[in-house]
C-alpha positions as MATLAB code, in Angstrom:
seq = 'MPPDFSIEAGFSGIIAGIDEAGRGPWAGPVVASAVILDRKRSPAGINDSKKLTASQREALYETLLANARCSIGIASVEEIDALNILGATKLAMQRALAMLGIIPDMALVDGNSAPLLPCPVHTVIGGDAKSLSIAAASIVAKVTRDRIMRELAAEFPGYGWERNVGYGTKLHQDGLARLGVTAHHRRSFRPIRELLELVVAA';
ca = [
      -4.736  -11.776  -18.451;
      -5.716   -8.054  -17.413;
      -7.663   -7.187  -14.563;
     -11.307   -6.243  -16.160;
     -14.133   -5.832  -13.910;
     -15.988   -9.140  -14.193;
     -15.859   -9.313  -10.239;
     -17.427   -5.662  -10.435;
     -20.370   -6.717  -12.465;
     -21.612   -9.296   -9.642;
     -22.242   -6.730   -7.204;
     -25.132   -3.732   -7.503;
     -23.830    0.087   -7.113;
     -20.929    1.634   -6.179;
     -17.912   -0.300   -5.673;
     -14.580    1.008   -4.191;
     -11.304   -1.426   -4.921;
      -8.655   -1.408   -1.711;
      -5.218   -2.321   -1.788;
      -2.113   -1.770    0.050;
       1.417   -1.044   -0.194;
       4.043   -1.693    1.991;
       3.185   -4.368    4.456;
       7.549   -5.963    3.843;
       9.570   -3.530    4.143;
      11.668   -3.241    7.046;
      11.158    0.883    7.753;
       8.552    3.382    6.326;
       4.709    2.911    7.136;
       2.327    0.567    5.409;
      -0.188    3.056    2.832;
      -3.363    1.646    1.565;
      -6.016    3.457   -1.040;
      -9.315    3.268   -1.841;
     -10.199    4.060   -5.321;
     -14.389    3.739   -7.472;
     -13.878    4.057  -11.043;
     -16.110    5.110  -13.868;
     -16.750    2.109  -15.700;
     -17.178    3.878  -18.468;
     -14.613    6.167  -18.920;
     -11.799    3.360  -16.832;
      -8.211    4.671  -17.953;
      -6.083    2.545  -20.117;
      -3.764    0.891  -18.576;
      -4.381   -0.134  -15.634;
      -2.528   -3.621  -14.084;
      -1.677   -5.011  -10.937;
       1.252   -2.485   -9.669;
       3.632   -5.172   -9.423;
       3.321   -5.760  -13.243;
       4.846   -1.598  -14.810;
       7.314    0.333  -14.187;
       7.435    3.368  -12.119;
       6.718    5.697  -14.376;
       3.636    3.697  -16.305;
       2.869    3.666  -12.197;
       3.085    7.135  -12.095;
       1.497    8.120  -14.987;
      -1.532    5.935  -14.363;
      -1.526    7.623  -10.668;
      -1.704   11.031  -12.107;
      -4.556   10.142  -15.134;
      -6.583    8.187  -11.597;
      -6.488   10.918   -9.573;
      -8.077   12.999  -12.527;
     -10.992   10.180  -13.628;
     -11.836    8.525  -10.466;
     -12.202    8.965   -6.907;
      -9.022    7.964   -5.049;
      -7.577    8.218   -1.511;
      -5.277    7.486    1.098;
      -5.375    5.578    4.457;
      -1.565    5.547    6.227;
      -0.551    3.572    9.322;
       2.679    4.276   10.838;
       5.510    2.669   11.696;
       4.369    2.989   16.111;
       0.797    1.658   14.685;
       2.820   -1.537   12.592;
       5.709   -2.646   15.735;
       1.932   -1.794   18.500;
      -0.765   -3.927   16.567;
       0.915   -5.721   14.054;
       1.173   -5.387   10.034;
      -2.149   -7.128    9.512;
      -4.011   -4.846   12.219;
      -2.283   -1.617   10.776;
      -3.033   -3.110    7.163;
      -6.735   -2.944    7.764;
      -6.198    0.667    9.707;
      -4.708    1.969    6.783;
      -7.554    0.783    4.996;
     -10.402    1.932    7.120;
      -8.556    5.180    6.710;
      -8.651    4.647    3.221;
     -11.690    4.333    3.001;
     -13.385    7.219    5.618;
     -11.171    9.467    3.306;
     -13.429    8.796   -0.037;
     -16.109   11.197    1.193;
     -18.983    8.348    0.184;
     -19.435    5.062    1.387;
     -19.661    2.454   -1.122;
     -22.818   -0.410   -1.641;
     -19.285   -3.010   -1.563;
     -15.329   -2.889   -1.371;
     -13.618   -5.431   -2.988;
     -10.271   -5.822   -1.217;
      -7.258   -7.413   -2.116;
      -6.236  -10.633    0.179;
      -8.003  -12.490    2.570;
      -8.449  -11.140    6.422;
     -11.336   -8.153    5.510;
     -11.171   -5.079    7.849;
     -13.776   -3.830    9.208;
     -15.484   -1.050    7.044;
     -19.148    0.489    7.389;
     -19.983   -1.421    3.811;
     -20.384   -5.119    2.570;
     -16.651   -6.357    2.063;
     -15.669   -8.642   -0.774;
     -11.938   -9.889   -0.526;
     -10.671  -11.294   -3.305;
      -6.594  -13.304   -3.754;
      -4.893  -11.792   -6.322;
      -7.383   -9.004   -6.465;
      -4.954   -6.505   -8.026;
      -4.438   -9.299  -10.908;
      -8.237  -10.057  -11.478;
     -10.213   -6.629  -10.156;
      -9.478   -3.421  -12.048;
     -10.492   -1.822   -9.131;
      -8.389   -3.486   -6.785;
      -5.343   -2.684   -9.811;
      -6.137    1.032   -9.286;
      -6.010    1.217   -5.709;
      -2.370   -1.008   -6.513;
      -1.764    1.902   -8.010;
      -1.984    5.011   -5.765;
      -0.999    3.241   -2.885;
       2.119    2.690   -4.180;
       3.434    5.377   -6.010;
       1.963    7.174   -2.050;
       4.092    5.455   -0.691;
       7.035    4.994   -2.513;
       7.381    9.055   -2.988;
       6.831    8.582    0.996;
      10.083    7.119    1.152;
      11.748    8.777   -1.303;
      11.202   11.498    1.330;
      12.801    9.923    3.722;
      15.513    9.023    2.192;
      16.640   12.130    1.258;
      15.919   13.028    5.721;
      17.986    9.316    6.272;
      20.332    8.401    3.607;
      23.068    6.223    3.803;
      20.096    2.801    3.230;
      18.840    3.510   -0.004;
      15.292    4.026    0.251;
      14.635    6.016   -2.972;
      15.656    2.755   -4.499;
      14.361    0.240   -2.433;
      11.686    1.657   -0.527;
      12.620   -0.019    2.512;
      12.549   -3.726    1.919;
      15.365   -5.260    3.210;
      18.183   -5.360    0.335;
      21.707   -5.459    0.717;
      22.454   -1.853   -0.125;
      19.488   -1.571    3.830;
      21.879   -4.223    5.001;
      24.758   -1.897    5.290;
      22.951    0.588    5.910;
      21.555   -0.502    9.279;
      25.633   -1.863    9.626;
      26.701    1.275    9.061;
      24.193    4.090   10.820;
      22.186    2.048   13.454;
      18.143    2.021   13.398;
      15.839    4.622   12.681;
      12.787    6.352   13.986;
      11.592    5.427   11.044;
      12.514    1.188   11.114;
       9.829   -1.950   12.452;
      11.266   -2.922   15.636;
       8.603   -5.288   15.433;
       9.718   -7.210   12.388;
      12.469   -9.450   12.819;
      15.732   -8.282   11.465;
      15.053   -5.109   12.952;
      14.403   -6.413   16.508;
      17.915   -8.750   16.732;
      19.580   -6.411   15.457;
      18.275   -3.518   18.362;
      18.735   -7.020   20.656;
      23.037   -7.197   19.206;
      23.201   -3.172   20.506;
      21.973   -4.058   23.986;
      23.720   -7.018   24.283;
      27.085   -5.526   23.394;
];
């Protein structure tokens, strides 16, 4: 079943959905989005971003920006390495909510770990497949991060970021073997850390 407003219906007032993109990649920032949907005119086709094609996500992204209140928060590679990926994800979520321009009455957050926000938080495991608000946030976060990685791919060719968006695919691994580690790689992630240790040992 596609996501709906069943979870939102359990709360009153203004509800924001919050989700992130980019916890698993070896390179690039983690991006979070907060979205407040107008339940009376919610765009059709919203779903978990992982269940949509790139073209579907892009189309829904533009529709959401035009018909919902959306914001973005980003945590850098340096912040990921300093805080760990969970801490950086929560930081990105805090920044996303701060950029909304309004404090909602409830924030529905994908996952089981709640960031510290200036409003009540309800975590939802697998929320992007259950809540339309979280699913919308997953789309905005995913499209935003994919665009960032495509821009970085043009600046740092050879790692395949335009296709793998920083995940550890064979193309990315081959690029690391040939070209080495960039400033956009997450040094706290084991594959990158081990590669750097090999370089030092050599």
